[in-house]
C-alpha positions as CSV (number, residue, x, y, z in Angstrom):
1,M,3.7,9.2,-10.8
2,K,3.6,13.0,-9.8
3,P,0.9,15.1,-8.0
4,R,-2.5,15.8,-9.5
5,N,-2.2,12.3,-11.2
6,E,-5.1,9.9,-11.2
7,L,-4.7,6.5,-9.8
8,P,-5.1,4.0,-12.5
9,D,-8.7,2.4,-12.9
10,V,-8.6,-1.4,-12.1
11,T,-10.5,-4.2,-10.3
12,F,-9.0,-5.7,-7.5
13,H,-9.6,-9.2,-6.4
14,T,-10.1,-9.7,-2.8
15,R,-10.9,-12.0,0.2
16,V,-13.0,-11.0,2.4
17,R,-14.4,-13.1,5.6
18,D,-17.9,-13.9,5.9
19,E,-19.2,-15.6,9.1
20,S,-22.2,-16.2,7.2
21,L,-20.6,-19.0,5.3
22,G,-18.7,-20.5,8.5
23,G,-17.0,-23.5,8.4
24,D,-13.4,-23.4,8.4
25,N,-12.7,-20.6,5.7
26,P,-15.7,-18.2,6.2
27,F,-14.2,-16.1,3.2
28,R,-15.6,-15.4,-0.4
29,W,-14.4,-13.3,-3.3
30,E,-15.1,-10.1,-3.6
31,D,-14.4,-7.3,-6.2
32,R,-13.5,-4.1,-5.3
33,T,-12.2,-1.2,-7.5
34,T,-9.5,1.8,-7.5
35,Q,-12.8,4.3,-6.6
36,D,-14.3,1.5,-3.8
37,Y,-10.4,2.2,-2.3
38,F,-10.1,5.9,-2.9
39,G,-13.1,7.6,-3.9
40,G,-14.1,10.3,-1.8
41,K,-11.6,9.7,1.2
42,R,-8.0,11.0,2.1
43,V,-5.6,8.2,2.1
44,V,-2.3,6.9,2.5
45,L,-1.1,3.9,0.0
46,F,2.3,2.5,0.2
47,A,3.1,-0.5,-1.8
48,L,6.2,-2.8,-1.2
49,P,8.1,-5.8,-3.3
50,G,6.6,-8.8,-1.1
51,A,4.3,-9.9,2.1
52,F,6.5,-11.5,4.8
53,T,10.0,-10.1,3.2
54,P,12.1,-8.4,6.2
55,T,12.0,-4.8,5.3
56,C,8.0,-5.0,4.9
57,S,7.7,-7.1,7.6
58,T,10.0,-5.3,10.6
59,Y,9.4,-1.6,9.5
60,Q,7.4,-0.1,6.8
61,L,4.0,-2.0,7.6
62,P,4.3,-2.1,11.5
63,G,5.8,1.5,11.1
64,F,2.2,2.7,9.1
65,E,0.6,0.2,11.9
66,D,1.8,1.7,15.0
67,N,1.4,5.5,13.4
68,F,-2.3,5.0,12.4
69,E,-3.7,7.2,15.3
70,A,-0.8,10.1,13.9
71,F,-2.2,9.5,10.6
72,R,-6.0,10.1,11.2
73,E,-4.6,13.3,13.4
74,Q,-3.6,14.5,10.3
75,G,-6.7,13.7,8.3
76,I,-6.1,10.3,6.8
77,D,-8.9,8.1,6.8
78,E,-7.6,4.9,5.4
79,I,-4.0,3.9,5.3
80,Y,-3.5,0.9,2.7
81,C,-0.8,-1.4,1.8
82,L,-0.7,-2.9,-1.1
83,S,1.4,-5.6,-2.9
84,V,1.7,-7.9,-5.8
85,N,1.0,-10.8,-4.1
86,D,-2.7,-12.7,-4.1
87,S,-5.4,-12.0,-1.6
88,F,-4.4,-15.2,0.3
89,V,-1.0,-14.1,0.9
90,M,-2.1,-10.7,1.6
91,N,-4.6,-11.4,4.4
92,K,-2.4,-14.2,5.8
93,W,0.4,-11.6,6.5
94,A,-1.8,-9.1,7.5
95,E,-3.0,-11.3,10.4
96,A,0.7,-13.0,11.3
97,Q,1.7,-9.2,11.7
98,G,-1.2,-8.5,13.9
99,I,-2.5,-5.8,12.0
100,K,-5.8,-4.0,12.8
101,N,-5.4,-0.9,11.5
102,I,-4.1,-0.7,8.0
103,K,-5.9,-2.6,5.1
104,V,-3.9,-4.9,2.6
105,I,-4.8,-4.5,-1.4
106,P,-4.1,-7.4,-3.2
107,D,-2.4,-6.8,-6.5
108,G,-2.2,-10.2,-7.7
109,A,-1.7,-9.7,-11.1
110,G,0.5,-6.8,-11.0
111,E,-1.6,-4.5,-13.3
112,F,-2.5,-1.4,-10.3
113,T,1.1,-1.6,-10.1
114,R,2.2,-1.9,-13.7
115,R,0.0,1.2,-14.7
116,M,1.0,3.1,-12.1
117,G,5.1,2.8,-13.9
118,M,6.3,0.7,-10.3
119,L,6.6,-2.7,-11.8
120,V,9.8,-3.7,-11.8
121,R,11.5,-7.5,-12.1
122,K,12.8,-9.1,-9.3
123,D,14.1,-12.6,-10.9
124,N,17.5,-11.9,-9.4
125,L,15.4,-13.2,-5.2
126,G,13.6,-15.6,-7.5
127,F,10.6,-13.2,-6.7
128,G,9.2,-12.4,-10.6
129,L,7.8,-9.3,-11.1
130,R,6.9,-7.1,-7.8
131,S,6.2,-3.4,-6.9
132,W,9.1,-1.2,-6.0
133,R,8.3,0.4,-3.2
134,Y,6.6,3.6,-2.7
135,A,4.3,6.0,-0.7
136,A,1.4,8.3,-1.4
137,V,-0.9,10.6,-0.2
138,I,-4.4,10.1,-2.1
139,D,-6.9,12.2,-2.2
140,D,-10.1,10.9,-3.8
141,G,-8.6,9.2,-6.2
142,K,-5.6,11.4,-7.1
143,V,-2.2,11.9,-5.6
144,E,-1.9,14.7,-3.4
145,A,2.0,13.8,-2.8
146,W,4.7,10.8,-3.9
147,F,7.2,9.3,-1.9
148,Q,9.6,6.9,-4.0
149,E,12.4,5.3,-3.3
150,P,15.8,6.2,-5.6
151,G,16.7,3.6,-8.2
152,L,13.5,2.1,-9.5
153,E,15.3,-0.7,-11.7
154,D,14.7,-4.2,-12.6
155,N,16.4,-6.2,-10.6
156,C,17.9,-3.7,-8.3
157,A,20.4,-5.3,-5.9
158,D,19.5,-3.1,-2.9
159,D,16.3,-2.7,-1.0
160,P,16.1,1.1,-0.7
161,Y,14.2,2.0,2.3
162,G,13.6,5.3,3.9
163,E,11.7,8.0,1.7
164,S,8.2,5.6,1.8
165,S,8.8,5.3,5.3
166,P,5.9,5.9,7.7
167,E,8.1,8.9,9.4
168,T,8.8,10.4,6.0
169,V,5.0,10.5,5.0
170,L,3.8,11.8,8.5
171,A,6.7,14.4,8.7
172,Y,5.2,15.9,5.2
173,L,1.5,15.5,6.4
174,R,2.4,17.8,9.4
175,D,4.2,20.5,7.4
176,A,1.5,20.8,5.3
177,A,-1.1,21.2,7.7
178,K,1.7,24.0,9.1
179,S,1.3,25.5,5.8
180,R,-2.6,25.6,5.7
181,A,-2.5,27.0,8.7
182,A,-0.3,30.1,8.4
């Protein structure tokens, strides 16, 4: 992906809380599209190999959550975390992490990730097809800035992390704001 590229148009199959259902599992299916998530907003999207995995759970997701207000101060409307996991897993992971501000996007079949060019095999870890780690600033469905970890390849022996960190994305946003103000 490059700046000014449009995001692929896909439908995400999500589970949303609906208290009107009652019971122990008050969730219903709700399809959401790329337009629903990204249309008319300036957002940060970050994608990672898997919910409940060490780097994702220790650094990336909590880092974006902890810096949510700093991102808002830079004109970001929403922050989305995407993984090739189903909605049940993504919702349970957000709950387990105590996430209040970041919204999770389940790409269970990997269609969005594939069309982004970020779908990789992680058979060496027993994961199968997953997302390569990246982040992006998206403005009304178009890539404004792209932050991809180096070494994109199937069955990568490493799990690079840094380019897609909240600190890197926040530094970009602050520098971009300074440039616009000058």
